[in-house]
N, CA, C, O and the ligand as a Tripos MOL2 file, in Angstrom:
@<TRIPOS>MOLECULE
protein
  233   231    59     0     0
PROTEIN
NO_CHARGES

@<TRIPOS>ATOM
      1 N           0.8480   -1.2160   -0.0080 N.3       1 MET1
      2 CA          0.0390   -0.0010   -0.0240 C.3       1 MET1
      3 C           0.9650    1.2300    0.0540 C.2       1 MET1
      4 O           1.8490    1.3910    0.8960 O.2       1 MET1
      5 N           0.6530    2.0330   -0.8930 N.am      2 PHE2
      6 CA          1.3530    3.3530   -1.0240 C.3       2 PHE2
      7 C           0.6710    4.3420   -0.1040 C.2       2 PHE2
      8 O          -0.5580    4.3840   -0.0500 O.2       2 PHE2
      9 N           1.4490    5.1510    0.6320 N.am      3 LYS3
     10 CA          0.9030    6.1050    1.5250 C.3       3 LYS3
     11 C           1.5990    7.3720    1.3650 C.2       3 LYS3
     12 O           2.7930    7.4160    1.0680 O.2       3 LYS3
     13 N           0.7510    8.5920    1.5890 N.am      4 LEU4
     14 CA          1.4000    9.7780    1.6280 C.3       4 LEU4
     15 C           0.7540   10.6940    2.5970 C.2       4 LEU4
     16 O          -0.4770   10.7190    2.6050 O.2       4 LEU4
     17 N           1.3890   11.4200    3.3830 N.am      5 ALA5
     18 CA          0.8070   12.4730    4.2060 C.3       5 ALA5
     19 C           0.9670   13.7290    3.5680 C.2       5 ALA5
     20 O           2.1240   14.0950    3.3610 O.2       5 ALA5
     21 N          -0.0610   14.5310    3.1810 N.am      6 CYS6
     22 CA          0.2010   15.8020    2.5160 C.3       6 CYS6
     23 C           0.8940   16.7540    3.3550 C.2       6 CYS6
     24 O           1.5760   17.6480    2.8530 O.2       6 CYS6
     25 N           0.7530   16.6090    4.6720 N.am      7 GLY7
     26 CA          1.5550   17.5690    5.6130 C.3       7 GLY7
     27 C           3.0000   17.4480    5.5220 C.2       7 GLY7
     28 O           3.7180   18.3490    5.9550 O.2       7 GLY7
     29 N           3.5090   16.3300    4.9550 N.am      8 ASP8
     30 CA          4.9270   16.1840    4.7080 C.3       8 ASP8
     31 C           5.4280   17.0410    3.5610 C.2       8 ASP8
     32 O           6.6180   17.3460    3.4670 O.2       8 ASP8
     33 N           4.5020   17.4280    2.6850 N.am      9 VAL9
     34 CA          4.8550   18.1930    1.4940 C.3       9 VAL9
     35 C           4.3920   19.6990    1.7720 C.2       9 VAL9
     36 O           5.0700   20.6940    1.5170 O.2       9 VAL9
     37 N           3.0630   19.6850    2.3630 N.am     10 MET10
     38 CA          2.4350   21.0680    2.6560 C.3      10 MET10
     39 C           2.2730   21.2210    4.0430 C.2      10 MET10
     40 O           1.1880   20.8770    4.5130 O.2      10 MET10
     41 N           3.1930   21.6980    4.8410 N.am     11 PRO11
     42 CA          3.1560   21.7330    6.3080 C.3      11 PRO11
     43 C           1.8030   22.2820    6.7690 C.2      11 PRO11
     44 O           1.3380   23.3020    6.2590 O.2      11 PRO11
     45 N           1.1680   21.5970    7.7430 N.am     12 GLY12
     46 CA         -0.1490   22.0510    8.1900 C.3      12 GLY12
     47 C          -1.3190   21.3460    7.6340 C.2      12 GLY12
     48 O          -2.4070   21.4120    8.2050 O.2      12 GLY12
     49 N          -1.1450   20.6590    6.5240 N.am     13 CYS13
     50 CA         -2.2670   19.9300    6.0120 C.3      13 CYS13
     51 C          -2.3700   18.6440    6.5980 C.2      13 CYS13
     52 O          -1.3710   17.9430    6.7590 O.2      13 CYS13
     53 N          -3.6640   18.2360    6.9740 N.am     14 ALA14
     54 CA         -3.8870   17.0300    7.6450 C.3      14 ALA14
     55 C          -4.2570   15.8880    6.7390 C.2      14 ALA14
     56 O          -4.3830   14.7570    7.2090 O.2      14 ALA14
     57 N          -4.4430   16.1440    5.4110 N.am     15 ALA15
     58 CA         -4.8960   15.1480    4.5330 C.3      15 ALA15
     59 C          -3.9210   14.0460    4.3390 C.2      15 ALA15
     60 O          -2.7240   14.3130    4.2260 O.2      15 ALA15
     61 N          -4.3900   12.7250    4.2900 N.am     16 ARG16
     62 CA         -3.5970   11.6190    4.0260 C.3      16 ARG16
     63 C          -4.1310   10.7700    2.8890 C.2      16 ARG16
     64 O          -5.3420   10.7550    2.6720 O.2      16 ARG16
     65 N          -3.3540   10.1200    2.2130 N.am     17 PHE17
     66 CA         -3.6460    9.3530    1.0660 C.3      17 PHE17
     67 C          -3.0910    7.9130    1.1390 C.2      17 PHE17
     68 O          -1.9370    7.7160    1.5200 O.2      17 PHE17
     69 N          -3.8740    6.9570    0.7920 N.am     18 GLU18
     70 CA         -3.2270    5.5990    0.6700 C.3      18 GLU18
     71 C          -4.0310    4.8680   -0.5100 C.2      18 GLU18
     72 O          -5.2410    4.9820   -0.7060 O.2      18 GLU18
     73 N          -3.2110    4.1630   -1.1930 N.am     19 ASN19
     74 CA         -3.8570    3.3160   -2.3330 C.3      19 ASN19
     75 C          -2.8090    2.3010   -2.7430 C.2      19 ASN19
     76 O          -1.6020    2.5450   -2.7470 O.2      19 ASN19
     77 N          -3.3380    1.1810   -3.0760 N.am     20 ARG20
     78 CA         -2.4030    0.1200   -3.6090 C.3      20 ARG20
     79 C          -1.9610    0.3390   -4.9530 C.2      20 ARG20
     80 O          -1.0590   -0.3610   -5.4140 O.2      20 ARG20
     81 N          -2.5610    1.3310   -5.6970 N.am     21 ASP21
     82 CA         -2.1480    1.7200   -6.9860 C.3      21 ASP21
     83 C          -1.4800    3.1110   -6.8830 C.2      21 ASP21
     84 O          -2.1460    4.1120   -6.6190 O.2      21 ASP21
     85 N          -0.1220    3.1480   -7.1010 N.am     22 ARG22
     86 CA          0.6380    4.4050   -6.9960 C.3      22 ARG22
     87 C           0.0050    5.5190   -7.8070 C.2      22 ARG22
     88 O          -0.3340    6.5870   -7.2980 O.2      22 ARG22
     89 N          -0.1420    5.2190   -9.1210 N.am     23 GLY23
     90 CA         -0.6400    6.1270  -10.0080 C.3      23 GLY23
     91 C          -1.9680    6.7870   -9.6200 C.2      23 GLY23
     92 O          -2.1640    7.9980   -9.7260 O.2      23 GLY23
     93 N          -2.9290    5.8430   -9.1320 N.am     24 ALA24
     94 CA         -4.1850    6.3440   -8.5490 C.3      24 ALA24
     95 C          -4.0630    7.1650   -7.4210 C.2      24 ALA24
     96 O          -4.8420    8.1000   -7.2380 O.2      24 ALA24
     97 N          -3.1230    6.8860   -6.6250 N.am     25 MET25
     98 CA         -2.9240    7.8080   -5.4440 C.3      25 MET25
     99 C          -2.4580    9.0810   -5.8100 C.2      25 MET25
    100 O          -2.8700   10.0700   -5.2040 O.2      25 MET25
    101 N          -1.5580    9.1880   -6.8320 N.am     26 LEU26
    102 CA         -0.9980   10.5100   -7.2700 C.3      26 LEU26
    103 C          -2.1970   11.3110   -7.9310 C.2      26 LEU26
    104 O          -2.2930   12.5350   -7.8330 O.2      26 LEU26
    105 N          -3.0530   10.5570   -8.5760 N.am     27 ALA27
    106 CA         -4.2040   11.2780   -9.1720 C.3      27 ALA27
    107 C          -5.0940   11.8940   -8.0700 C.2      27 ALA27
    108 O          -5.6790   12.9640   -8.2400 O.2      27 ALA27
    109 N          -5.1720   11.1540   -6.9060 N.am     28 ASP28
    110 CA         -6.0180   11.6610   -5.8070 C.3      28 ASP28
    111 C          -5.3350   12.8830   -5.2010 C.2      28 ASP28
    112 O          -5.9860   13.8580   -4.8270 O.2      28 ASP28
    113 N          -4.0100   12.8060   -5.1130 N.am     29 VAL29
    114 CA         -3.2210   13.8560   -4.5560 C.3      29 VAL29
    115 C          -3.2200   15.1130   -5.4740 C.2      29 VAL29
    116 O          -3.2600   16.2410   -4.9840 O.2      29 VAL29
    117 N          -3.1750   14.8960   -6.8030 N.am     30 ALA30
    118 CA         -3.4160   16.0420   -7.7960 C.3      30 ALA30
    119 C          -4.6280   16.7670   -7.5860 C.2      30 ALA30
    120 O          -4.6710   17.9970   -7.6050 O.2      30 ALA30
    121 N          -5.7650   15.9150   -7.3550 N.am     31 GLY31
    122 CA         -7.1160   16.4450   -7.1000 C.3      31 GLY31
    123 C          -7.1340   17.3090   -5.9000 C.2      31 GLY31
    124 O          -7.6730   18.4160   -5.9070 O.2      31 GLY31
    125 N          -6.5240   16.7850   -4.8370 N.am     32 HIS32
    126 CA         -6.4720   17.4460   -3.4610 C.3      32 HIS32
    127 C          -5.6650   18.7350   -3.6620 C.2      32 HIS32
    128 O          -6.0400   19.8060   -3.1840 O.2      32 HIS32
    129 N          -4.5260   18.5950   -4.3970 N.am     33 ALA33
    130 CA         -3.6140   19.7990   -4.4090 C.3      33 ALA33
    131 C          -4.4120   21.0680   -5.0630 C.2      33 ALA33
    132 O          -4.3140   22.2230   -4.6490 O.2      33 ALA33
    133 N          -5.2080   20.6460   -6.1420 N.am     34 ALA34
    134 CA         -5.9190   21.6430   -6.7990 C.3      34 ALA34
    135 C          -7.0740   22.2490   -5.9000 C.2      34 ALA34
    136 O          -7.2560   23.4660   -5.8580 O.2      34 ALA34
    137 N          -7.8290   21.3730   -5.2010 N.am     35 SER35
    138 CA         -9.0610   21.9490   -4.5660 C.3      35 SER35
    139 C          -8.6480   22.4380   -3.2000 C.2      35 SER35
    140 O          -9.3120   23.3590   -2.7260 O.2      35 SER35
    141 N          -7.6430   21.9490   -2.5030 N.am     36 ALA36
    142 CA         -7.2410   22.3680   -1.1590 C.3      36 ALA36
    143 C          -6.0790   23.3400   -1.1700 C.2      36 ALA36
    144 O          -5.9420   24.1450   -0.2490 O.2      36 ALA36
    145 N          -5.2850   23.2870   -2.1370 N.am     37 HIS37
    146 CA         -4.0600   24.1510   -2.0780 C.3      37 HIS37
    147 C          -3.9430   25.1110   -3.3770 C.2      37 HIS37
    148 O          -2.9780   25.8630   -3.5100 O.2      37 HIS37
    149 N          -4.9330   25.0390   -4.2720 N.am     38 GLY38
    150 CA         -4.8320   25.8270   -5.3990 C.3      38 GLY38
    151 C          -3.8260   25.6380   -6.2820 C.2      38 GLY38
    152 O          -3.4850   26.5190   -7.0710 O.2      38 GLY38
    153 N          -3.1860   24.2920   -6.2110 N.am     39 ILE39
    154 CA         -2.0110   24.0300   -7.1390 C.3      39 ILE39
    155 C          -2.6640   23.1950   -8.3270 C.2      39 ILE39
    156 O          -2.9380   21.9990   -8.2270 O.2      39 ILE39
    157 N          -2.8690   23.9260   -9.4050 N.am     40 THR40
    158 CA         -3.3880   23.1680  -10.5910 C.3      40 THR40
    159 C          -2.3800   22.8010  -11.5410 C.2      40 THR40
    160 O          -2.6300   22.0340  -12.4700 O.2      40 THR40
    161 N          -1.1580   23.3550  -11.3370 N.am     41 ASP41
    162 CA         -0.0230   22.9990  -12.2760 C.3      41 ASP41
    163 C           1.0610   22.2110  -11.4640 C.2      41 ASP41
    164 O           1.8620   22.7500  -10.7010 O.2      41 ASP41
    165 N           0.9880   20.8790  -11.7190 N.am     42 ILE42
    166 CA          1.9270   20.0560  -10.8950 C.3      42 ILE42
    167 C           3.3260   20.0830  -11.7120 C.2      42 ILE42
    168 O           3.5570   19.4110  -12.7170 O.2      42 ILE42
    169 N           4.0950   20.8690  -11.1690 N.am     43 THR43
    170 CA          5.5150   20.9710  -11.8070 C.3      43 THR43
    171 C           6.4190   19.6960  -11.4800 C.2      43 THR43
    172 O           6.1320   18.8690  -10.6140 O.2      43 THR43
    173 N           7.4050   19.6580  -12.1890 N.am     44 PRO44
    174 CA          8.3110   18.4380  -11.8680 C.3      44 PRO44
    175 C           8.8930   18.6130  -10.5340 C.2      44 PRO44
    176 O           9.1650   17.6400   -9.8300 O.2      44 PRO44
    177 N           9.0980   19.8450  -10.1580 N.am     45 GLU45
    178 CA          9.6110   20.0070   -8.7500 C.3      45 GLU45
    179 C           8.6110   19.6190   -7.7090 C.2      45 GLU45
    180 O           9.0070   19.0080   -6.7160 O.2      45 GLU45
    181 N           7.3080   19.9310   -7.8560 N.am     46 ILE46
    182 CA          6.2850   19.5440   -6.9500 C.3      46 ILE46
    183 C           6.1240   17.9840   -6.8820 C.2      46 ILE46
    184 O           5.9670   17.3520   -5.8380 O.2      46 ILE46
    185 N           6.1860   17.4540   -8.1460 N.am     47 LEU47
    186 CA          5.9560   15.9640   -8.4180 C.3      47 LEU47
    187 C           7.1720   15.2690   -7.6050 C.2      47 LEU47
    188 O           6.9150   14.3260   -6.8560 O.2      47 LEU47
    189 N           8.3650   15.6940   -7.7410 N.am     48 ALA48
    190 CA          9.5640   15.1230   -7.0590 C.3      48 ALA48
    191 C           9.3990   15.2500   -5.5690 C.2      48 ALA48
    192 O           9.6750   14.2910   -4.8470 O.2      48 ALA48
    193 N           8.9490   16.4220   -5.0590 N.am     49 ALA49
    194 CA          8.7590   16.5960   -3.5870 C.3      49 ALA49
    195 C           7.6760   15.5170   -3.1890 C.2      49 ALA49
    196 O           7.8640   14.8180   -2.1930 O.2      49 ALA49
    197 N           6.5990   15.3890   -3.9280 N.am     50 VAL50
    198 CA          5.5830   14.4610   -3.4830 C.3      50 VAL50
    199 C           6.1680   13.0590   -3.4310 C.2      50 VAL50
    200 O           6.0510   12.3310   -2.4460 O.2      50 VAL50
    201 N           6.8250   12.7110   -4.5810 N.am     51 GLU51
    202 CA          7.2570   11.3130   -4.7450 C.3      51 GLU51
    203 C           8.2690   11.0030   -3.7070 C.2      51 GLU51
    204 O           8.3540    9.8460   -3.2950 O.2      51 GLU51
    205 N           9.1030   12.0060   -3.2120 N.am     52 SER52
    206 CA         10.0420   11.6750   -2.1850 C.3      52 SER52
    207 C           9.4220   11.3900   -0.7840 C.2      52 SER52
    208 O          10.1050   10.9270    0.1290 O.2      52 SER52
    209 N           8.1950   11.6620   -0.6610 N.am     53 LYS53
    210 CA          7.4510   11.4360    0.5810 C.3      53 LYS53
    211 C           6.5450   10.2570    0.6260 C.2      53 LYS53
    212 O           5.8630    9.9740    1.6110 O.2      53 LYS53
    213 N           6.5690    9.5750   -0.5000 N.am     54 ILE54
    214 CA          5.6020    8.4480   -0.5740 C.3      54 ILE54
    215 C           6.2820    7.2740    0.0750 C.2      54 ILE54
    216 O           7.4100    6.8920   -0.2380 O.2      54 ILE54
    217 N           5.4880    6.7000    1.0430 N.am     55 ALA55
    218 CA          5.9380    5.4390    1.6110 C.3      55 ALA55
    219 C           5.3250    4.3040    1.2250 C.2      55 ALA55
    220 O           4.1390    4.4360    0.9200 O.2      55 ALA55
    221 N           5.8380    3.1230    1.1450 N.am     56 PHE56
    222 CA          5.2460    1.9280    0.7720 C.3      56 PHE56
    223 C           5.2040    0.8920    1.9230 C.2      56 PHE56
    224 O           6.2100    0.3890    2.4240 O.2      56 PHE56
    225 N           3.9190    0.6290    2.2870 N.am     57 VAL57
    226 CA          3.7700   -0.3070    3.3460 C.3      57 VAL57
    227 C           3.0740   -1.6590    2.8690 C.2      57 VAL57
    228 O           1.8910   -1.6700    2.5290 O.2      57 VAL57
    229 N           3.7870   -2.6720    2.8650 N.am     58 ALA58
    230 CA          3.3240   -3.9910    2.3390 C.3      58 ALA58
    231 C           2.0240   -4.4200    2.9420 C.2      58 ALA58
    232 O           1.5110   -5.4880    2.6100 O.2      58 ALA58
    233 ZN         -2.9940   18.9460    1.4600 Zn       59 ZN59
@<TRIPOS>BOND
     1     1     2 1
     2     2     3 1
     3     3     4 2
     4     3     5 am
     5     5     6 1
     6     6     7 1
     7     7     8 2
     8     7     9 am
     9     9    10 1
    10    10    11 1
    11    11    12 2
    12    11    13 am
    13    13    14 1
    14    14    15 1
    15    15    16 2
    16    15    17 am
    17    17    18 1
    18    18    19 1
    19    19    20 2
    20    19    21 am
    21    21    22 1
    22    22    23 1
    23    23    24 2
    24    23    25 am
    25    25    26 1
    26    26    27 1
    27    27    28 2
    28    27    29 am
    29    29    30 1
    30    30    31 1
    31    31    32 2
    32    31    33 am
    33    33    34 1
    34    34    35 1
    35    35    36 2
    36    35    37 am
    37    37    38 1
    38    38    39 1
    39    39    40 2
    40    39    41 am
    41    41    42 1
    42    42    43 1
    43    43    44 2
    44    43    45 am
    45    45    46 1
    46    46    47 1
    47    47    48 2
    48    47    49 am
    49    49    50 1
    50    50    51 1
    51    51    52 2
    52    51    53 am
    53    53    54 1
    54    54    55 1
    55    55    56 2
    56    55    57 am
    57    57    58 1
    58    58    59 1
    59    59    60 2
    60    59    61 am
    61    61    62 1
    62    62    63 1
    63    63    64 2
    64    63    65 am
    65    65    66 1
    66    66    67 1
    67    67    68 2
    68    67    69 am
    69    69    70 1
    70    70    71 1
    71    71    72 2
    72    71    73 am
    73    73    74 1
    74    74    75 1
    75    75    76 2
    76    75    77 am
    77    77    78 1
    78    78    79 1
    79    79    80 2
    80    79    81 am
    81    81    82 1
    82    82    83 1
    83    83    84 2
    84    83    85 am
    85    85    86 1
    86    86    87 1
    87    87    88 2
    88    87    89 am
    89    89    90 1
    90    90    91 1
    91    91    92 2
    92    91    93 am
    93    93    94 1
    94    94    95 1
    95    95    96 2
    96    95    97 am
    97    97    98 1
    98    98    99 1
    99    99   100 2
   100    99   101 am
   101   101   102 1
   102   102   103 1
   103   103   104 2
   104   103   105 am
   105   105   106 1
   106   106   107 1
   107   107   108 2
   108   107   109 am
   109   109   110 1
   110   110   111 1
   111   111   112 2
   112   111   113 am
   113   113   114 1
   114   114   115 1
   115   115   116 2
   116   115   117 am
   117   117   118 1
   118   118   119 1
   119   119   120 2
   120   119   121 am
   121   121   122 1
   122   122   123 1
   123   123   124 2
   124   123   125 am
   125   125   126 1
   126   126   127 1
   127   127   128 2
   128   127   129 am
   129   129   130 1
   130   130   131 1
   131   131   132 2
   132   131   133 am
   133   133   134 1
   134   134   135 1
   135   135   136 2
   136   135   137 am
   137   137   138 1
   138   138   139 1
   139   139   140 2
   140   139   141 am
   141   141   142 1
   142   142   143 1
   143   143   144 2
   144   143   145 am
   145   145   146 1
   146   146   147 1
   147   147   148 2
   148   147   149 am
   149   149   150 1
   150   150   151 1
   151   151   152 2
   152   151   153 am
   153   153   154 1
   154   154   155 1
   155   155   156 2
   156   155   157 am
   157   157   158 1
   158   158   159 1
   159   159   160 2
   160   159   161 am
   161   161   162 1
   162   162   163 1
   163   163   164 2
   164   163   165 am
   165   165   166 1
   166   166   167 1
   167   167   168 2
   168   167   169 am
   169   169   170 1
   170   170   171 1
   171   171   172 2
   172   171   173 am
   173   173   174 1
   174   174   175 1
   175   175   176 2
   176   175   177 am
   177   177   178 1
   178   178   179 1
   179   179   180 2
   180   179   181 am
   181   181   182 1
   182   182   183 1
   183   183   184 2
   184   183   185 am
   185   185   186 1
   186   186   187 1
   187   187   188 2
   188   187   189 am
   189   189   190 1
   190   190   191 1
   191   191   192 2
   192   191   193 am
   193   193   194 1
   194   194   195 1
   195   195   196 2
   196   195   197 am
   197   197   198 1
   198   198   199 1
   199   199   200 2
   200   199   201 am
   201   201   202 1
   202   202   203 1
   203   203   204 2
   204   203   205 am
   205   205   206 1
   206   206   207 1
   207   207   208 2
   208   207   209 am
   209   209   210 1
   210   210   211 1
   211   211   212 2
   212   211   213 am
   213   213   214 1
   214   214   215 1
   215   215   216 2
   216   215   217 am
   217   217   218 1
   218   218   219 1
   219   219   220 2
   220   219   221 am
   221   221   222 1
   222   222   223 1
   223   223   224 2
   224   223   225 am
   225   225   226 1
   226   226   227 1
   227   227   228 2
   228   227   229 am
   229   229   230 1
   230   230   231 1
   231   231   232 2
@<TRIPOS>SUBSTRUCTURE
     1 MET1         2 RESIDUE 1 A MET
     2 PHE2         6 RESIDUE 1 A PHE
     3 LYS3        10 RESIDUE 1 A LYS
     4 LEU4        14 RESIDUE 1 A LEU
     5 ALA5        18 RESIDUE 1 A ALA
     6 CYS6        22 RESIDUE 1 A CYS
     7 GLY7        26 RESIDUE 1 A GLY
     8 ASP8        30 RESIDUE 1 A ASP
     9 VAL9        34 RESIDUE 1 A VAL
    10 MET10       38 RESIDUE 1 A MET
    11 PRO11       42 RESIDUE 1 A PRO
    12 GLY12       46 RESIDUE 1 A GLY
    13 CYS13       50 RESIDUE 1 A CYS
    14 ALA14       54 RESIDUE 1 A ALA
    15 ALA15       58 RESIDUE 1 A ALA
    16 ARG16       62 RESIDUE 1 A ARG
    17 PHE17       66 RESIDUE 1 A PHE
    18 GLU18       70 RESIDUE 1 A GLU
    19 ASN19       74 RESIDUE 1 A ASN
    20 ARG20       78 RESIDUE 1 A ARG
    21 ASP21       82 RESIDUE 1 A ASP
    22 ARG22       86 RESIDUE 1 A ARG
    23 GLY23       90 RESIDUE 1 A GLY
    24 ALA24       94 RESIDUE 1 A ALA
    25 MET25       98 RESIDUE 1 A MET
    26 LEU26      102 RESIDUE 1 A LEU
    27 ALA27      106 RESIDUE 1 A ALA
    28 ASP28      110 RESIDUE 1 A ASP
    29 VAL29      114 RESIDUE 1 A VAL
    30 ALA30      118 RESIDUE 1 A ALA
    31 GLY31      122 RESIDUE 1 A GLY
    32 HIS32      126 RESIDUE 1 A HIS
    33 ALA33      130 RESIDUE 1 A ALA
    34 ALA34      134 RESIDUE 1 A ALA
    35 SER35      138 RESIDUE 1 A SER
    36 ALA36      142 RESIDUE 1 A ALA
    37 HIS37      146 RESIDUE 1 A HIS
    38 GLY38      150 RESIDUE 1 A GLY
    39 ILE39      154 RESIDUE 1 A ILE
    40 THR40      158 RESIDUE 1 A THR
    41 ASP41      162 RESIDUE 1 A ASP
    42 ILE42      166 RESIDUE 1 A ILE
    43 THR43      170 RESIDUE 1 A THR
    44 PRO44      174 RESIDUE 1 A PRO
    45 GLU45      178 RESIDUE 1 A GLU
    46 ILE46      182 RESIDUE 1 A ILE
    47 LEU47      186 RESIDUE 1 A LEU
    48 ALA48      190 RESIDUE 1 A ALA
    49 ALA49      194 RESIDUE 1 A ALA
    50 VAL50      198 RESIDUE 1 A VAL
    51 GLU51      202 RESIDUE 1 A GLU
    52 SER52      206 RESIDUE 1 A SER
    53 LYS53      210 RESIDUE 1 A LYS
    54 ILE54      214 RESIDUE 1 A ILE
    55 ALA55      218 RESIDUE 1 A ALA
    56 PHE56      222 RESIDUE 1 A PHE
    57 VAL57      226 RESIDUE 1 A VAL
    58 ALA58      230 RESIDUE 1 A ALA
    59 ZN59       233 GROUP 0 **** ****
């Protein structure tokens, strides 16, 4: 299971994501980033920051 705490990328945000499909989780994160943080343009830098925080728990 892939897991991500949004607060690890955006301090103060309590949103958490988990999904067994990494791509699907990233899609959820992208939707959250747009609706909660106004980030509609996921730059390579943002994507790298997010991916560096993804944990995998079997
Ligand atoms: Zn967030």
